[in-house]
N, CA, C and O atoms as a Tinker XYZ file with bonds, in Angstrom:
   488  protein
     1  N     27.278000   -4.498000    0.758000    73     2
     2  CA    26.022000   -4.831000    0.106000    64     1     3
     3  C     24.955000   -3.785000    0.467000    63     2     4     5
     4  O     24.760000   -3.460000    1.638000    81     3
     5  N     24.293000   -3.284000   -0.527000    73     3     6
     6  CA    23.269000   -2.277000   -0.328000    64     5     7
     7  C     21.985000   -2.935000    0.194000    63     6     8     9
     8  O     21.518000   -3.937000   -0.349000    81     7
     9  N     21.435000   -2.355000    1.244000    73     7    10
    10  CA    20.188000   -2.872000    1.794000    64     9    11
    11  C     19.010000   -2.426000    0.939000    63    10    12    13
    12  O     19.011000   -1.329000    0.380000    81    11
    13  N     18.020000   -3.280000    0.847000    73    11    14
    14  CA    16.799000   -2.929000    0.137000    64    13    15
    15  C     15.956000   -2.005000    1.012000    63    14    16    17
    16  O     16.183000   -1.889000    2.216000    81    15
    17  N     14.998000   -1.364000    0.397000    73    15    18
    18  CA    14.046000   -0.549000    1.151000    64    17    19
    19  C     13.344000   -1.427000    2.185000    63    18    20    21
    20  O     13.081000   -0.981000    3.302000    81    19
    21  N     13.042000   -2.664000    1.823000    73    19    22
    22  CA    12.412000   -3.616000    2.739000    64    21    23
    23  C     13.258000   -3.770000    4.009000    63    22    24    25
    24  O     12.728000   -3.743000    5.119000    81    23
    25  N     14.560000   -3.931000    3.841000    73    23    26
    26  CA    15.451000   -4.076000    4.991000    64    25    27
    27  C     15.528000   -2.781000    5.797000    63    26    28    29
    28  O     15.478000   -2.803000    7.027000    81    27
    29  N     15.650000   -1.659000    5.098000    73    27    30
    30  CA    15.809000   -0.378000    5.779000    64    29    31
    31  C     14.568000    0.055000    6.539000    63    30    32    33
    32  O     14.664000    0.776000    7.532000    81    31
    33  N     13.397000   -0.383000    6.073000    73    31    34
    34  CA    12.169000   -0.007000    6.781000    64    33    35
    35  C     11.969000   -0.857000    8.035000    63    34    36    37
    36  O     11.205000   -0.492000    8.928000    81    35
    37  N     12.661000   -1.992000    8.092000    73    35    38
    38  CA    12.546000   -2.828000    9.284000    64    37    39
    39  C     12.117000   -4.252000    8.995000    63    38    40    41
    40  O     11.867000   -5.024000    9.920000    81    39
    41  N     12.029000   -4.613000    7.708000    73    39    42
    42  CA    11.732000   -5.995000    7.335000    64    41    43
    43  C     10.290000   -6.409000    7.534000    63    42    44    45
    44  O      9.381000   -5.584000    7.627000    81    43
    45  N     10.117000   -7.708000    7.595000    73    43    46
    46  CA     8.792000   -8.335000    7.621000    64    45    47
    47  C      7.912000   -7.820000    8.762000    63    46    48    49
    48  O      6.735000   -7.520000    8.562000    81    47
    49  N      8.485000   -7.723000    9.941000    73    47    50
    50  CA     7.699000   -7.301000   11.108000    64    49    51
    51  C      7.146000   -5.887000   10.932000    63    50    52    53
    52  O      5.980000   -5.629000   11.230000    81    51
    53  N      7.978000   -4.988000   10.452000    73    51    54
    54  CA     7.543000   -3.606000   10.257000    64    53    55
    55  C      6.520000   -3.495000    9.138000    63    54    56    57
    56  O      5.540000   -2.762000    9.266000    81    55
    57  N      6.737000   -4.218000    8.039000    73    55    58
    58  CA     5.779000   -4.178000    6.931000    64    57    59
    59  C      4.431000   -4.742000    7.388000    63    58    60    61
    60  O      3.387000   -4.188000    7.041000    81    59
    61  N      4.435000   -5.821000    8.150000    73    59    62
    62  CA     3.181000   -6.399000    8.648000    64    61    63
    63  C      2.454000   -5.417000    9.566000    63    62    64    65
    64  O      1.245000   -5.221000    9.441000    81    63
    65  N      3.187000   -4.812000   10.473000    73    63    66
    66  CA     2.584000   -3.845000   11.397000    64    65    67
    67  C      2.056000   -2.627000   10.636000    63    66    68    69
    68  O      0.948000   -2.160000   10.900000    81    67
    69  N      2.846000   -2.118000    9.697000    73    67    70
    70  CA     2.431000   -0.961000    8.910000    64    69    71
    71  C      1.183000   -1.272000    8.094000    63    70    72    73
    72  O      0.293000   -0.431000    7.977000    81    71
    73  N      1.114000   -2.461000    7.537000    73    71    74
    74  CA    -0.054000   -2.845000    6.733000    64    73    75
    75  C     -1.311000   -2.865000    7.592000    63    74    76    77
    76  O     -2.359000   -2.371000    7.177000    81    75
    77  N     -1.208000   -3.430000    8.774000    73    75    78
    78  CA    -2.360000   -3.461000    9.688000    64    77    79
    79  C     -2.844000   -2.040000    9.992000    63    78    80    81
    80  O     -4.029000   -1.739000    9.852000    81    79
    81  N     -1.916000   -1.169000   10.410000    73    79    82
    82  CA    -2.302000    0.195000   10.761000    64    81    83
    83  C     -2.720000    1.015000    9.543000    63    82    84    85
    84  O     -3.515000    1.948000    9.659000    81    83
    85  N     -2.184000    0.664000    8.383000    73    83    86
    86  CA    -2.603000    1.350000    7.163000    64    85    87
    87  C     -4.103000    1.162000    6.944000    63    86    88    89
    88  O     -4.808000    2.120000    6.628000    81    87
    89  N     -4.591000   -0.059000    7.108000    73    87    90
    90  CA    -6.021000   -0.285000    6.895000    64    89    91
    91  C     -6.868000    0.411000    7.951000    63    90    92    93
    92  O     -7.987000    0.833000    7.658000    81    91
    93  N     -6.366000    0.539000    9.161000    73    91    94
    94  CA    -7.082000    1.325000   10.176000    64    93    95
    95  C     -7.248000    2.757000    9.658000    63    94    96    97
    96  O     -8.335000    3.329000    9.735000    81    95
    97  N     -6.163000    3.329000    9.131000    73    95    98
    98  CA    -6.225000    4.697000    8.603000    64    97    99
    99  C     -7.065000    4.793000    7.334000    63    98   100   101
   100  O     -7.779000    5.778000    7.149000    81    99
   101  N     -6.996000    3.800000    6.464000    73    99   102
   102  CA    -7.803000    3.828000    5.240000    64   101   103
   103  C     -9.290000    3.832000    5.567000    63   102   104   105
   104  O    -10.067000    4.526000    4.911000    81   103
   105  N     -9.694000    3.060000    6.579000    73   103   106
   106  CA   -11.105000    3.002000    6.950000    64   105   107
   107  C    -11.582000    4.297000    7.597000    63   106   108   109
   108  O    -12.785000    4.548000    7.667000    81   107
   109  N    -10.660000    5.110000    8.064000    73   107   110
   110  CA   -11.012000    6.412000    8.645000    64   109   111
   111  C    -11.140000    7.496000    7.584000    63   110   112   113
   112  O    -11.677000    8.570000    7.853000    81   111
   113  N    -10.654000    7.223000    6.393000    73   111   114
   114  CA   -10.639000    8.222000    5.327000    64   113   115
   115  C    -11.901000    8.071000    4.475000    63   114   116   117
   116  O    -12.078000    7.070000    3.781000    81   115
   117  N    -12.768000    9.073000    4.538000    73   115   118
   118  CA   -14.048000    9.005000    3.817000    64   117   119
   119  C    -13.874000    8.903000    2.306000    63   118   120   121
   120  O    -14.768000    8.415000    1.616000    81   119
   121  N    -12.729000    9.358000    1.781000    73   119   122
   122  CA   -12.480000    9.255000    0.347000    64   121   123
   123  C    -12.207000    7.814000   -0.070000    63   122   124   125
   124  O    -12.491000    7.434000   -1.206000    81   123
   125  N    -11.662000    7.016000    0.831000    73   123   126
   126  CA   -11.214000    5.661000    0.489000    64   125   127
   127  C    -12.098000    4.556000    1.038000    63   126   128   129
   128  O    -12.202000    3.486000    0.438000    81   127
   129  N    -12.725000    4.801000    2.152000    73   127   130
   130  CA   -13.516000    3.769000    2.829000    64   129   131
   131  C    -14.514000    3.049000    1.905000    63   130   132   133
   132  O    -14.637000    1.828000    1.994000    81   131
   133  N    -15.226000    3.763000    1.025000    73   131   134
   134  CA   -16.206000    3.066000    0.174000    64   133   135
   135  C    -15.598000    1.970000   -0.715000    63   134   136   137
   136  O    -16.292000    1.023000   -1.083000    81   135
   137  N    -14.334000    2.088000   -1.054000    73   135   138
   138  CA   -13.713000    1.085000   -1.911000    64   137   139
   139  C    -13.432000   -0.224000   -1.169000    63   138   140   141
   140  O    -13.091000   -1.231000   -1.789000    81   139
   141  N    -13.575000   -0.207000    0.147000    73   139   142
   142  CA   -13.268000   -1.387000    0.944000    64   141   143
   143  C    -14.498000   -1.983000    1.621000    63   142   144   145
   144  O    -14.373000   -2.838000    2.497000    81   143
   145  N    -15.684000   -1.533000    1.218000    73   143   146
   146  CA   -16.923000   -1.991000    1.861000    64   145   147
   147  C    -17.141000   -3.492000    1.783000    63   146   148   149
   148  O    -17.540000   -4.109000    2.770000    81   147
   149  N    -16.890000   -4.079000    0.647000    73   147   150
   150  CA   -17.238000   -5.485000    0.445000    64   149   151
   151  C    -16.023000   -6.387000    0.267000    63   150   152   153
   152  O    -16.051000   -7.315000   -0.542000    81   151
   153  N    -14.961000   -6.122000    1.015000    73   151   154
   154  CA   -13.778000   -6.959000    0.867000    64   153   155
   155  C    -13.512000   -7.742000    2.147000    63   154   156   157
   156  O    -13.924000   -7.342000    3.236000    81   155
   157  N    -12.832000   -8.838000    1.996000    73   155   158
   158  CA   -12.357000   -9.624000    3.130000    64   157   159
   159  C    -11.074000   -8.942000    3.602000    63   158   160   161
   160  O    -10.026000   -9.082000    2.972000    81   159
   161  N    -11.156000   -8.209000    4.704000    73   159   162
   162  CA   -10.037000   -7.385000    5.142000    64   161   163
   163  C     -8.814000   -8.224000    5.501000    63   162   164   165
   164  O     -7.686000   -7.795000    5.260000    81   163
   165  N     -9.013000   -9.392000    6.063000    73   163   166
   166  CA    -7.864000  -10.242000    6.408000    64   165   167
   167  C     -7.124000  -10.680000    5.147000    63   166   168   169
   168  O     -5.896000  -10.628000    5.085000    81   167
   169  N     -7.877000  -11.106000    4.158000    73   167   170
   170  CA    -7.285000  -11.509000    2.876000    64   169   171
   171  C     -6.595000  -10.317000    2.205000    63   170   172   173
   172  O     -5.486000  -10.445000    1.686000    81   171
   173  N     -7.257000   -9.163000    2.221000    73   171   174
   174  CA    -6.704000   -7.959000    1.608000    64   173   175
   175  C     -5.417000   -7.520000    2.300000    63   174   176   177
   176  O     -4.464000   -7.097000    1.646000    81   175
   177  N     -5.399000   -7.624000    3.618000    73   175   178
   178  CA    -4.210000   -7.248000    4.380000    64   177   179
   179  C     -3.027000   -8.119000    3.985000    63   178   180   181
   180  O     -1.915000   -7.617000    3.819000    81   179
   181  N     -3.257000   -9.416000    3.835000    73   179   182
   182  CA    -2.173000  -10.317000    3.425000    64   181   183
   183  C     -1.682000   -9.984000    2.016000    63   182   184   185
   184  O     -0.481000  -10.031000    1.747000    81   183
   185  N     -2.606000   -9.651000    1.124000    73   183   186
   186  CA    -2.210000   -9.279000   -0.243000    64   185   187
   187  C     -1.382000   -8.000000   -0.249000    63   186   188   189
   188  O     -0.366000   -7.912000   -0.939000    81   187
   189  N     -1.822000   -7.007000    0.525000    73   187   190
   190  CA    -1.097000   -5.739000    0.587000    64   189   191
   191  C      0.289000   -5.945000    1.190000    63   190   192   193
   192  O      1.275000   -5.390000    0.705000    81   191
   193  N      0.356000   -6.734000    2.234000    73   191   194
   194  CA     1.650000   -7.001000    2.864000    64   193   195
   195  C      2.607000   -7.663000    1.862000    63   194   196   197
   196  O      3.777000   -7.291000    1.780000    81   195
   197  N      2.108000   -8.635000    1.110000    73   195   198
   198  CA     2.941000   -9.306000    0.110000    64   197   199
   199  C      3.347000   -8.343000   -1.003000    63   198   200   201
   200  O      4.490000   -8.368000   -1.458000    81   199
   201  N      2.422000   -7.499000   -1.441000    73   199   202
   202  CA     2.724000   -6.525000   -2.485000    64   201   203
   203  C      3.788000   -5.545000   -2.023000    63   202   204   205
   204  O      4.758000   -5.299000   -2.741000    81   203
   205  N      3.618000   -4.980000   -0.825000    73   203   206
   206  CA     4.594000   -4.019000   -0.318000    64   205   207
   207  C      5.955000   -4.681000   -0.131000    63   206   208   209
   208  O      6.984000   -4.086000   -0.451000    81   207
   209  N      5.963000   -5.901000    0.382000    73   207   210
   210  CA     7.224000   -6.636000    0.523000    64   209   211
   211  C      7.915000   -6.747000   -0.821000    63   210   212   213
   212  O      9.124000   -6.538000   -0.924000    81   211
   213  N      7.150000   -7.075000   -1.851000    73   211   214
   214  CA     7.707000   -7.221000   -3.199000    64   213   215
   215  C      8.276000   -5.904000   -3.730000    63   214   216   217
   216  O      9.423000   -5.863000   -4.175000    81   215
   217  N      7.488000   -4.835000   -3.688000    73   215   218
   218  CA     7.963000   -3.579000   -4.290000    64   217   219
   219  C      9.074000   -2.935000   -3.473000    63   218   220   221
   220  O      9.814000   -2.097000   -3.988000    81   219
   221  N      9.201000   -3.321000   -2.190000    73   219   222
   222  CA    10.278000   -2.792000   -1.350000    64   221   223
   223  C     11.548000   -3.629000   -1.456000    63   222   224   225
   224  O     12.562000   -3.308000   -0.835000    81   223
   225  N     11.494000   -4.710000   -2.249000    73   223   226
   226  CA    12.692000   -5.517000   -2.475000    64   225   227
   227  C     12.848000   -6.717000   -1.569000    63   226   228   229
   228  O     13.913000   -7.334000   -1.539000    81   227
   229  N     11.804000   -7.061000   -0.829000    73   227   230
   230  CA    11.856000   -8.254000    0.017000    64   229   231
   231  C     11.372000   -9.476000   -0.743000    63   230   232   233
   232  O     10.893000   -9.370000   -1.873000    81   231
   233  N     11.501000  -10.631000   -0.115000    73   231   234
   234  CA    11.021000  -11.868000   -0.738000    64   233   235
   235  C      9.532000  -11.999000   -0.474000    63   234   236   237
   236  O      9.090000  -12.051000    0.674000    81   235
   237  N      8.772000  -12.051000   -1.549000    73   235   238
   238  CA     7.320000  -12.092000   -1.449000    64   237   239
   239  C      6.790000  -13.321000   -2.158000    63   238   240   241
   240  O      7.348000  -13.781000   -3.155000    81   239
   241  N      5.714000  -13.834000   -1.627000    73   239   242
   242  CA     5.054000  -14.983000   -2.242000    64   241   243
   243  C      3.737000  -14.572000   -2.892000    63   242   244   245
   244  O      2.873000  -15.415000   -3.134000    81   243
   245  N      3.581000  -13.299000   -3.170000    73   243   246
   246  CA     2.319000  -12.816000   -3.743000    64   245   247
   247  C      2.007000  -13.536000   -5.044000    63   246   248   249
   248  O      2.829000  -13.584000   -5.959000    81   247
   249  N      0.815000  -14.090000   -5.109000    73   247   250
   250  CA     0.363000  -14.831000   -6.280000    64   249   251
   251  C     -0.966000  -14.299000   -6.804000    63   250   252   253
   252  O     -1.613000  -14.944000   -7.629000    81   251
   253  N     -1.370000  -13.133000   -6.331000    73   251   254
   254  CA    -2.675000  -12.593000   -6.684000    64   253   255
   255  C     -2.728000  -12.002000   -8.074000    63   254   256   257
   256  O     -1.808000  -12.154000   -8.877000    81   255
   257  N     -3.817000  -11.332000   -8.331000    73   255   258
   258  CA    -4.061000  -10.705000   -9.629000    64   257   259
   259  C     -3.080000   -9.563000   -9.862000    63   258   260   261
   260  O     -2.491000   -9.031000   -8.922000    81   259
   261  N     -2.917000   -9.197000  -11.121000    73   259   262
   262  CA    -2.097000   -8.030000  -11.444000    64   261   263
   263  C     -2.763000   -6.795000  -10.840000    63   262   264   265
   264  O     -3.950000   -6.817000  -10.514000    81   263
   265  N     -1.996000   -5.730000  -10.697000    73   263   266
   266  CA    -2.568000   -4.495000  -10.159000    64   265   267
   267  C     -3.733000   -4.008000  -10.999000    63   266   268   269
   268  O     -4.743000   -3.544000  -10.470000    81   267
   269  N     -3.586000   -4.118000  -12.310000    73   267   270
   270  CA    -4.667000   -3.673000  -13.197000    64   269   271
   271  C     -5.938000   -4.489000  -12.962000    63   270   272   273
   272  O     -7.025000   -3.931000  -12.812000    81   271
   273  N     -5.794000   -5.800000  -12.930000    73   271   274
   274  CA    -6.963000   -6.667000  -12.715000    64   273   275
   275  C     -7.544000   -6.470000  -11.322000    63   274   276   277
   276  O     -8.762000   -6.424000  -11.151000    81   275
   277  N     -6.671000   -6.354000  -10.327000    73   275   278
   278  CA    -7.129000   -6.220000   -8.945000    64   277   279
   279  C     -7.900000   -4.921000   -8.702000    63   278   280   281
   280  O     -8.757000   -4.864000   -7.819000    81   279
   281  N     -7.601000   -3.888000   -9.475000    73   279   282
   282  CA    -8.239000   -2.591000   -9.259000    64   281   283
   283  C     -9.272000   -2.212000  -10.319000    63   282   284   285
   284  O     -9.853000   -1.130000  -10.252000    81   283
   285  N     -9.504000   -3.082000  -11.285000    73   283   286
   286  CA   -10.427000   -2.760000  -12.375000    64   285   287
   287  C    -11.810000   -2.361000  -11.863000    63   286   288   289
   288  O    -12.364000   -1.348000  -12.290000    81   287
   289  N    -12.358000   -3.148000  -10.960000    73   287   290
   290  CA   -13.699000   -2.839000  -10.447000    64   289   291
   291  C    -13.701000   -1.494000   -9.712000    63   290   292   293
   292  O    -14.652000   -0.721000   -9.828000    81   291
   293  N    -12.646000   -1.223000   -8.965000    73   291   294
   294  CA   -12.567000    0.054000   -8.257000    64   293   295
   295  C    -12.469000    1.219000   -9.242000    63   294   296   297
   296  O    -13.100000    2.258000   -9.051000    81   295
   297  N    -11.671000    1.035000  -10.297000    73   295   298
   298  CA   -11.566000    2.079000  -11.327000    64   297   299
   299  C    -12.934000    2.290000  -11.978000    63   298   300   301
   300  O    -13.351000    3.426000  -12.200000    81   299
   301  N    -13.620000    1.202000  -12.281000    73   299   302
   302  CA   -14.966000    1.301000  -12.861000    64   301   303
   303  C    -15.937000    2.017000  -11.919000    63   302   304   305
   304  O    -16.926000    2.603000  -12.358000    81   303
   305  N    -15.637000    1.962000  -10.605000    73   303   306
   306  CA   -16.477000    2.626000   -9.603000    64   305   307
   307  C    -16.004000    4.041000   -9.281000    63   306   308   309
   308  O    -16.552000    4.696000   -8.394000    81   307
   309  N    -14.974000    4.513000  -10.011000    73   307   310
   310  CA   -14.558000    5.897000   -9.842000    64   309   311
   311  C    -13.184000    6.116000   -9.237000    63   310   312   313
   312  O    -12.802000    7.264000   -9.011000    81   311
   313  N    -12.430000    5.066000   -8.966000    73   311   314
   314  CA   -11.082000    5.236000   -8.426000    64   313   315
   315  C    -10.268000    6.103000   -9.372000    63   314   316   317
   316  O    -10.223000    5.848000  -10.576000    81   315
   317  N     -9.617000    7.141000   -8.817000    73   315   318
   318  CA    -8.861000    8.067000   -9.655000    64   317   319
   319  C     -7.619000    8.570000   -8.919000    63   318   320   321
   320  O     -7.300000    8.091000   -7.831000    81   319
   321  N     -6.931000    9.524000   -9.507000    73   319   322
   322  CA    -5.692000   10.051000   -8.925000    64   321   323
   323  C     -5.900000   10.594000   -7.512000    63   322   324   325
   324  O     -5.034000   10.433000   -6.652000    81   323
   325  N     -7.024000   11.225000   -7.274000    73   323   326
   326  CA    -7.307000   11.760000   -5.938000    64   325   327
   327  C     -7.265000   10.641000   -4.895000    63   326   328   329
   328  O     -6.763000   10.835000   -3.788000    81   327
   329  N     -7.790000    9.480000   -5.255000    73   327   330
   330  CA    -7.818000    8.359000   -4.322000    64   329   331
   331  C     -6.426000    7.771000   -4.105000    63   330   332   333
   332  O     -6.079000    7.383000   -2.990000    81   331
   333  N     -5.639000    7.709000   -5.160000    73   331   334
   334  CA    -4.262000    7.223000   -5.012000    64   333   335
   335  C     -3.490000    8.189000   -4.125000    63   334   336   337
   336  O     -2.726000    7.759000   -3.260000    81   335
   337  N     -3.683000    9.496000   -4.330000    73   335   338
   338  CA    -3.036000   10.487000   -3.470000    64   337   339
   339  C     -3.462000   10.299000   -2.016000    63   338   340   341
   340  O     -2.635000   10.384000   -1.108000    81   339
   341  N     -4.745000   10.046000   -1.797000    73   339   342
   342  CA    -5.261000    9.840000   -0.437000    64   341   343
   343  C     -4.639000    8.590000    0.187000    63   342   344   345
   344  O     -4.316000    8.576000    1.375000    81   343
   345  N     -4.475000    7.557000   -0.610000    73   343   346
   346  CA    -3.863000    6.330000   -0.097000    64   345   347
   347  C     -2.415000    6.582000    0.290000    63   346   348   349
   348  O     -1.958000    6.111000    1.332000    81   347
   349  N     -1.698000    7.317000   -0.536000    73   347   350
   350  CA    -0.299000    7.637000   -0.217000    64   349   351
   351  C     -0.238000    8.502000    1.039000    63   350   352   353
   352  O      0.669000    8.336000    1.854000    81   351
   353  N     -1.187000    9.422000    1.209000    73   351   354
   354  CA    -1.262000   10.212000    2.446000    64   353   355
   355  C     -1.440000    9.301000    3.656000    63   354   356   357
   356  O     -0.802000    9.499000    4.690000    81   355
   357  N     -2.309000    8.303000    3.520000    73   355   358
   358  CA    -2.539000    7.352000    4.611000    64   357   359
   359  C     -1.277000    6.548000    4.919000    63   358   360   361
   360  O     -0.968000    6.285000    6.081000    81   359
   361  N     -0.556000    6.163000    3.872000    73   359   362
   362  CA     0.698000    5.443000    4.077000    64   361   363
   363  C      1.679000    6.334000    4.828000    63   362   364   365
   364  O      2.308000    5.900000    5.793000    81   363
   365  N      1.807000    7.579000    4.381000    73   363   366
   366  CA     2.727000    8.517000    5.042000    64   365   367
   367  C      2.374000    8.676000    6.524000    63   366   368   369
   368  O      3.246000    8.565000    7.386000    81   367
   369  N      1.107000    8.935000    6.816000    73   367   370
   370  CA     0.717000    9.155000    8.210000    64   369   371
   371  C      0.899000    7.893000    9.044000    63   370   372   373
   372  O      1.284000    7.975000   10.210000    81   371
   373  N      0.630000    6.730000    8.463000    73   371   374
   374  CA     0.841000    5.468000    9.177000    64   373   375
   375  C      2.304000    5.310000    9.561000    63   374   376   377
   376  O      2.621000    4.986000   10.705000    81   375
   377  N      3.187000    5.538000    8.608000    73   375   378
   378  CA     4.616000    5.370000    8.866000    64   377   379
   379  C      5.140000    6.438000    9.829000    63   378   380   381
   380  O      6.025000    6.158000   10.637000    81   379
   381  N      4.605000    7.652000    9.750000    73   379   382
   382  CA     4.993000    8.696000   10.699000    64   381   383
   383  C      4.586000    8.306000   12.116000    63   382   384   385
   384  O      5.351000    8.482000   13.064000    81   383
   385  N      3.364000    7.771000   12.249000    73   383   386
   386  CA     2.879000    7.327000   13.560000    64   385   387
   387  C      3.765000    6.217000   14.123000    63   386   388   389
   388  O      3.898000    6.086000   15.340000    81   387
   389  N      4.362000    5.429000   13.252000    73   387   390
   390  CA     5.237000    4.334000   13.671000    64   389   391
   391  C      6.664000    4.812000   13.941000    63   390   392   393
   392  O      7.493000    4.029000   14.405000    81   391
   393  N      6.964000    6.073000   13.662000    73   391   394
   394  CA     8.285000    6.610000   13.916000    64   393   395
   395  C      9.322000    6.289000   12.851000    63   394   396   397
   396  O     10.523000    6.320000   13.117000    81   395
   397  N      8.854000    5.979000   11.636000    73   395   398
   398  CA     9.763000    5.679000   10.531000    64   397   399
   399  C     10.418000    6.976000   10.053000    63   398   400   401
   400  O      9.773000    8.023000   10.006000    81   399
   401  N     11.673000    6.900000    9.707000    73   399   402
   402  CA    12.456000    8.034000    9.220000    64   401   403
   403  C     11.788000    8.666000    7.999000    63   402   404   405
   404  O     11.303000    7.955000    7.118000    81   403
   405  N     11.762000    9.999000    7.944000    73   403   406
   406  CA    11.099000   10.716000    6.851000    64   405   407
   407  C     11.694000   10.409000    5.480000    63   406   408   409
   408  O     10.964000   10.380000    4.489000    81   407
   409  N     12.999000   10.179000    5.403000    73   407   410
   410  CA    13.607000    9.823000    4.118000    64   409   411
   411  C     13.067000    8.489000    3.612000    63   410   412   413
   412  O     12.797000    8.332000    2.422000    81   411
   413  N     12.914000    7.539000    4.517000    73   411   414
   414  CA    12.369000    6.234000    4.130000    64   413   415
   415  C     10.905000    6.379000    3.735000    63   414   416   417
   416  O     10.456000    5.751000    2.776000    81   415
   417  N     10.162000    7.197000    4.460000    73   415   418
   418  CA     8.753000    7.438000    4.114000    64   417   419
   419  C      8.664000    8.003000    2.698000    63   418   420   421
   420  O      7.792000    7.605000    1.926000    81   419
   421  N      9.549000    8.916000    2.358000    73   419   422
   422  CA     9.570000    9.468000    1.003000    64   421   423
   423  C      9.844000    8.392000   -0.044000    63   422   424   425
   424  O      9.222000    8.382000   -1.107000    81   423
   425  N     10.770000    7.494000    0.255000    73   423   426
   426  CA    11.063000    6.394000   -0.674000    64   425   427
   427  C      9.864000    5.467000   -0.834000    63   426   428   429
   428  O      9.560000    5.015000   -1.938000    81   427
   429  N      9.189000    5.189000    0.272000    73   427   430
   430  CA     7.993000    4.337000    0.233000    64   429   431
   431  C      6.932000    4.985000   -0.647000    63   430   432   433
   432  O      6.358000    4.329000   -1.515000    81   431
   433  N      6.670000    6.265000   -0.427000    73   431   434
   434  CA     5.660000    6.979000   -1.223000    64   433   435
   435  C      6.033000    6.950000   -2.702000    63   434   436   437
   436  O      5.170000    6.757000   -3.558000    81   435
   437  N      7.299000    7.139000   -2.998000    73   435   438
   438  CA     7.753000    7.108000   -4.397000    64   437   439
   439  C      7.546000    5.719000   -5.002000    63   438   440   441
   440  O      7.088000    5.602000   -6.138000    81   439
   441  N      7.880000    4.672000   -4.256000    73   439   442
   442  CA     7.704000    3.306000   -4.760000    64   441   443
   443  C      6.239000    3.026000   -5.068000    63   442   444   445
   444  O      5.914000    2.454000   -6.108000    81   443
   445  N      5.374000    3.425000   -4.174000    73   443   446
   446  CA     3.938000    3.199000   -4.392000    64   445   447
   447  C      3.465000    4.016000   -5.586000    63   446   448   449
   448  O      2.705000    3.519000   -6.417000    81   447
   449  N      3.902000    5.248000   -5.675000    73   447   450
   450  CA     3.489000    6.120000   -6.773000    64   449   451
   451  C      3.932000    5.579000   -8.137000    63   450   452   453
   452  O      3.275000    5.842000   -9.144000    81   451
   453  N      5.020000    4.841000   -8.180000    73   451   454
   454  CA     5.493000    4.246000   -9.429000    64   453   455
   455  C      4.469000    3.278000  -10.023000    63   454   456   457
   456  O      4.545000    2.951000  -11.207000    81   455
   457  N      3.523000    2.822000   -9.220000    73   455   458
   458  CA     2.515000    1.856000   -9.669000    64   457   459
   459  C      1.154000    2.510000   -9.928000    63   458   460   461
   460  O      0.166000    1.819000  -10.177000    81   459
   461  N      1.109000    3.832000   -9.868000    73   459   462
   462  CA    -0.144000    4.581000  -10.038000    64   461   463
   463  C     -0.867000    4.221000  -11.343000    63   462   464   465
   464  O     -2.064000    3.936000  -11.321000    81   463
   465  N     -0.163000    4.230000  -12.465000    73   463   466
   466  CA    -0.829000    3.984000  -13.750000    64   465   467
   467  C     -1.400000    2.570000  -13.830000    63   466   468   469
   468  O     -2.460000    2.364000  -14.422000    81   467
   469  N     -0.708000    1.598000  -13.241000    73   467   470
   470  CA    -1.253000    0.236000  -13.235000    64   469   471
   471  C     -2.506000    0.158000  -12.347000    63   470   472   473
   472  O     -3.502000   -0.460000  -12.724000    81   471
   473  N     -2.445000    0.784000  -11.178000    73   471   474
   474  CA    -3.609000    0.792000  -10.293000    64   473   475
   475  C     -4.809000    1.432000  -10.968000    63   474   476   477
   476  O     -5.940000    0.970000  -10.819000    81   475
   477  N     -4.550000    2.510000  -11.717000    73   475   478
   478  CA    -5.640000    3.246000  -12.387000    64   477   479
   479  C     -5.928000    2.748000  -13.799000    63   478   480   481
   480  O     -6.700000    3.360000  -14.537000    81   479
   481  N     -5.305000    1.639000  -14.168000    73   479   482
   482  CA    -5.565000    1.009000  -15.478000    64   481   483
   483  C     -5.328000    1.957000  -16.639000    63   482   484   485
   484  O     -6.134000    2.027000  -17.567000    81   483
   485  N     -4.212000    2.691000  -16.587000    73   483   486
   486  CA    -3.867000    3.621000  -17.673000    64   485   487
   487  C     -2.724000    3.055000  -18.491000    63   486   488
   488  O     -2.283000    3.684000  -19.453000    81   487
């Protein structure tokens, strides 16, 4: 049986830890920080964890808005490809700091990038 990306990255515990550290890195990035000024970070962290679990092939209970709806206000405020690239950079550096294998990091970046057009409402 082929393991999902979720399993290969380390499952629920690793995704939860990565999500936490991802937001630490996002808040350090001046390109991205303004998009998170007025959000409930705890709620957002849970949504991101559920989303990543889902796109990595794990069992997710995410019931939130679609990517397009969830990012509409950010797109209206200027969210663009540069910001998605910056977010993927933050994901890469977070996973590198955690010691995740570079091949898996590449797969993670590719999975996230597959949702770029929905995030940017294109």
